[in-house]
KOLDRENVO-784152 format. One record per residue (C-alpha): residue in three letters; x, y, z. Coordinates in pm, whole numbers, padded with zeros to 5 digits, always signed. Example, Ala and Ser with C-alpha at 12.3 -4.5 7.8 and 13.67 -1.06 7.14 Angstrom:
ALA+01230-00450+00780SER+01367-00106+00714
***
This chain:
UNK+06142+04615+02020UNK+06090+04895+01768UNK+06195+04808+01413UNK+06392+05129+01380UNK+06640+05010+01645UNK+06775+04746+01406UNK+06716+04936+01082UNK+07048+04925+00896UNK+06954+05211+00667UNK+06952+05467+00949UNK+07287+05365+01104UNK+07608+05555+01048UNK+07908+05363+00913UNK+08074+05384+01256UNK+07778+05216+01429UNK+07707+04974+01148UNK+08069+04858+01169UNK+08032+04735+01528UNK+07677+04594+01523UNK+07540+04284+01347UNK+07285+04310+01068UNK+06909+04304+01113UNK+06884+03929+01068UNK+07082+03868+01387UNK+06801+04010+01597UNK+06536+03776+01459UNK+06484+03479+01696UNK+06605+03143+01570UNK+06262+02994+01640UNK+06103+03226+01383UNK+06383+03161+01135UNK+06347+02785+01186UNK+05975+02797+01106UNK+06050+02996+00792UNK+06329+02758+00686UNK+06100+02460+00745UNK+05833+02612+00522UNK+06078+02718+00251UNK+06247+02377+00244UNK+05915+02196+00210UNK+05808+02424-00075UNK+06145+02399-00251UNK+06196+02022-00245UNK+05842+01906-00317UNK+05796+01783-00675UNK+06153+01862-00780UNK+06381+01629-00980UNK+06686+01695-00759UNK+06789+01882-00446UNK+07113+02069-00377UNK+07217+02155-00021UNK+07489+02416-00063UNK+07671+02697+00110UNK+07517+03016-00038UNK+07850+03180-00119UNK+07995+03219-00468UNK+08146+02869-00467UNK+07837+02691-00339UNK+07604+02879-00572UNK+07832+02811-00870UNK+07788+02442-00788UNK+07411+02486-00812UNK+07443+02659-01150UNK+07657+02370-01276UNK+07418+02107-01145UNK+07120+02284-01301UNK+07294+02258-01637UNK+07238+01884-01596UNK+06918+01881-01386UNK+06734+02196-01489UNK+06494+02233-01196UNK+06718+02119-00913UNK+06603+02288-00591UNK+06843+02480-00370UNK+06839+02449+00009UNK+07096+02701+00142UNK+07301+02592+00443UNK+07612+02726+00609UNK+07875+02528+00798UNK+07693+02574+01130UNK+07346+02466+01014UNK+07415+02193+00758UNK+07285+01933+01002UNK+06950+02111+01026UNK+06931+02138+00646UNK+07002+01767+00601UNK+06732+01686+00857UNK+06473+01908+00685UNK+06550+01771+00340UNK+06536+01413+00465UNK+06185+01483+00592UNK+06040+01660+00290UNK+06226+01542-00021UNK+06025+01317-00250UNK+06135+00951-00242UNK+06397+00840-00494UNK+06517+01191-00579UNK+06895+01254-00595UNK+07044+01493-00341UNK+07373+01682-00383UNK+07559+01836-00087UNK+07810+02100-00199UNK+08081+02315-00043UNK+08011+02192+00310UNK+08234+01997+00548UNK+08105+01843+00874UNK+08282+01939+01195UNK+08116+01672+01411UNK+07893+01364+01393UNK+07601+01588+01485UNK+07633+01758+01146UNK+07559+01428+00968UNK+07322+01272+01223UNK+07038+01257+00968UNK+07249+01159+00668UNK+07147+00792+00700UNK+06780+00891+00697UNK+06838+01108+00391UNK+07024+00828+00213UNK+06737+00586+00275UNK+06486+00828+00123UNK+06685+00970-00168UNK+06781+00774-00476UNK+07143+00887-00440UNK+07341+01127-00223UNK+07648+01293-00375UNK+07880+01502-00158UNK+08119+01743-00331UNK+08362+01959-00136UNK+08719+02090-00111UNK+08767+02157+00261UNK+08996+01974+00505UNK+08805+01664+00620UNK+08841+01471+00942UNK+08924+01117+00833UNK+08679+00951+01074UNK+08393+01179+00966UNK+08480+01109+00604UNK+08454+00736+00667UNK+08120+00786+00842UNK+07983+00988+00551UNK+08110+00734+00298UNK+07892+00469+00461UNK+07579+00653+00352UNK+07652+00848+00034UNK+07669+00724-00323UNK+07988+00917-00385UNK+08199+01172-00195UNK+08455+01373-00390UNK+08683+01610-00198UNK+08922+01821-00400UNK+09261+01951-00294UNK+09185+02272-00106UNK+09506+02424-00239UNK+09416+02354-00601UNK+09037+02341-00642UNK+08719+02507-00525UNK+08405+02297-00497UNK+08275+02425-00831UNK+08587+02270-00988UNK+08504+01942-00816UNK+08146+01946-00942UNK+08250+02038-01297UNK+08484+01740-01323UNK+08255+01500-01136UNK+07935+01541-01338UNK+07867+01257-01579UNK+07768+01504-01849UNK+07925+01771-02067UNK+07947+02106-01891UNK+07911+02421-02106UNK+08243+02601-02156UNK+08122+02926-01998UNK+08022+02738-01680UNK+08361+02569-01667UNK+08505+02920-01684UNK+08271+03020-01400UNK+08431+02749-01188UNK+08780+02872-01276UNK+08700+03234-01185UNK+08521+03125-00867UNK+08836+02935-00768UNK+09038+03254-00813UNK+08850+03416-00526UNK+08775+03113-00312UNK+09143+03017-00296UNK+09235+03387-00273UNK+09456+03377-00581UNK+09328+03716-00701UNK+09458+03683-01055UNK+09124+03752-01225UNK+08937+04075-01134UNK+08607+03910-01219UNK+08634+03688-00914UNK+08587+03981-00674UNK+08273+04075-00866UNK+08135+03724-00826UNK+08211+03720-00453UNK+08049+04058-00391UNK+07746+03980-00604UNK+07689+03648-00424UNK+07703+03833-00091UNK+07458+04109-00181UNK+07217+03923-00409UNK+06957+03664-00317UNK+07087+03314-00396UNK+06836+03249-00674UNK+06916+03582-00838UNK+07287+03502-00833UNK+07235+03155-00979UNK+07008+03288-01253UNK+07260+03552-01360UNK+07571+03330-01363UNK+07379+03043-01524UNK+07312+03278-01816UNK+07629+03488-01825UNK+07895+03279-01653UNK+08166+03491-01486UNK+08106+03795-01711UNK+07838+03986-01524UNK+07607+04216-01725UNK+07643+04598-01704UNK+07344+04648-01473UNK+07499+04416-01217UNK+07833+04597-01243UNK+07653+04926-01173UNK+07483+04771-00871UNK+07817+04649-00738UNK+07977+04992-00782UNK+07703+05150-00570UNK+07728+04889-00297UNK+08107+04910-00278UNK+08103+05266-00149UNK+07976+05145+00187UNK+08181+04825+00165UNK+08507+05019+00139UNK+08412+05239+00434UNK+08346+04932+00652UNK+08676+04777+00542UNK+08861+05094+00641UNK+08701+05090+00988UNK+08813+04729+01046UNK+09168+04797+00926UNK+09200+05104+01148UNK+09117+04907+01463UNK+09350+04612+01389UNK+09597+04494+01656UNK+09919+04302+01593UNK+10019+03995+01798UNK+10351+03813+01780UNK+10302+03440+01837UNK+10640+03275+01808UNK+10756+03359+01457UNK+10399+03429+01339UNK+10273+03785+01309UNK+09895+03783+01349UNK+09667+04080+01278UNK+09343+04078+01476UNK+09049+04309+01419UNK+08674+04341+01463UNK+08387+04465+01252UNK+08115+04399+01002UNK+08322+04397+00685UNK+08449+04199+00390UNK+08701+03975+00562UNK+08908+03887+00256UNK+08990+04247+00171UNK+09072+04325+00534UNK+09296+04019+00552UNK+09474+04124+00232UNK+09538+04471+00372UNK+09684+04323+00690UNK+09898+04086+00482UNK+10038+04381+00292UNK+10123+04536+00629UNK+10335+04232+00710UNK+10109+03986+00892UNK+10131+03611+00836UNK+09771+03555+00943UNK+09461+03766+01002UNK+09162+03724+01233UNK+08845+03919+01167UNK+08592+03888+01449UNK+08238+03969+01342UNK+07966+04145+01545UNK+07743+03836+01512UNK+08003+03636+01709UNK+08175+03438+01435UNK+08526+03498+01306UNK+08724+03450+00986UNK+09085+03332+00993UNK+09300+03396+00689UNK+09652+03271+00626UNK+09935+03328+00379UNK+10220+03124+00232UNK+10393+03172+00569UNK+10091+03051+00769UNK+09891+02754+00647UNK+09728+02631+00967UNK+09410+02841+00968UNK+09192+02530+00979UNK+09384+02398+01279UNK+09325+02721+01472UNK+08956+02724+01375UNK+08912+02361+01482UNK+09005+02460+01837UNK+08733+02726+01842UNK+08427+02544+01710UNK+08511+02574+01340UNK+08712+02451+01044UNK+08805+02524+00684UNK+09119+02539+00467UNK+09488+02581+00557UNK+09474+02945+00447UNK+09104+03025+00500UNK+08884+02909+00786UNK+08595+03019+01004UNK+08475+02962+01358UNK+08234+03081+01626UNK+08371+03063+01980UNK+08131+02905+02228UNK+08131+03205+02463UNK+07786+03357+02424UNK+07542+03245+02696UNK+07296+03535+02684UNK+07244+03881+02535UNK+07467+04040+02798UNK+07756+03844+02651UNK+07671+03982+02307UNK+07638+04334+02448UNK+07985+04296+02598UNK+08104+04161+02261UNK+07984+04472+02078UNK+08100+04730+02331UNK+08447+04574+02369UNK+08483+04512+01996UNK+08500+04135+02041UNK+08756+04129+02325UNK+08669+03781+02458UNK+08642+03622+02113UNK+08977+03773+02015UNK+09144+03636+02327UNK+09002+03286+02278UNK+09123+03276+01917UNK+09467+03413+02005UNK+09497+03136+02266UNK+09412+02888+01990UNK+09701+03029+01783UNK+09933+02972+02081UNK+09806+02612+02110UNK+09871+02546+01742UNK+10217+02705+01770UNK+10304+02471+02059UNK+10185+02174+01854UNK+10389+02293+01554UNK+10701+02311+01772UNK+10633+01961+01905UNK+10598+01832+01548UNK+10926+01995+01451UNK+11100+01843+01753UNK+10969+01498+01663UNK+11097+01532+01308UNK+11443+01621+01437UNK+11453+01339+01693UNK+11556+01052+01456UNK+11850+01252+01320UNK+11966+01327+01673UNK+11949+00959+01768UNK+12154+00858+01462UNK+12417+01118+01546UNK+12433+00986+01903UNK+12480+00627+01783UNK+12759+00729+01547
***
């Protein structure tokens, strides 16, 4: 395949909005070889290892940990490949080195299949997070880790958890980094700096992001602000495309906005919220989807759990298991995610039925008492 076919720089905004980025078209086998090599290089001869989600929250955790262990190595891992990252680290990490797992929550036993091996090799394994944990998986993890600290997903981001869990004094500007990171991660949006951190973590390489915030905290230097301003021109155009193609679904008393596109999901979700939706679904060209809630809808993680995902009550992610070959992806792109949208909408209906059943059960005792009287 010619490189120009997947060259993002030549695509119009309209086409870029409906197609995944270049990385999608690189075979997993090639990516796995590269990840294997990079993990081995990163964790050899290092005093500590951090497996973290490479978003603003996960990378803030790395910056905080490096304030205590200066040369701690980062192994990036998202929710869908944490198991692979744990396996690679367990193979290559030097014996008796501490390992920290940050801003990641297992969805199945497969995600932690190699945790016992890692625990036997490492001196300690610390797991810091703030997502909604399955109780049985939490118990399984606790059998192998030195300590697992899970913060309240309504009150803390993982950087908050790390800042209060470290047995060392954290510099004030890094504590402030955690506070500003929380502002975006929990979608509070009270501090404008938090959007800058989120955008910078998305566009920058992880090590560049960590280096900048480790030096400056949440106050990014002028050259980074200029870079963000340039990048946001295209970002806003992609957001507008996604908002324009949004559809509204009424599911019981929930109003759900559903759209498709390569875009910044939080901003799209906020725009849909302002238009009156209780929840928003943003299906991505790569096949995954983001689910965002509001004060009126705090079951995003329950919906995601039904579609191969998980997360927080008001922010979750998933990837429907509906892609068997490239024809399925071609259909996904040309129909703007029609099948994925339908599967997720069905999950909303399932959760609504469960919510009604819960409400009926809560009313049942009162009804029985009235009958007896």
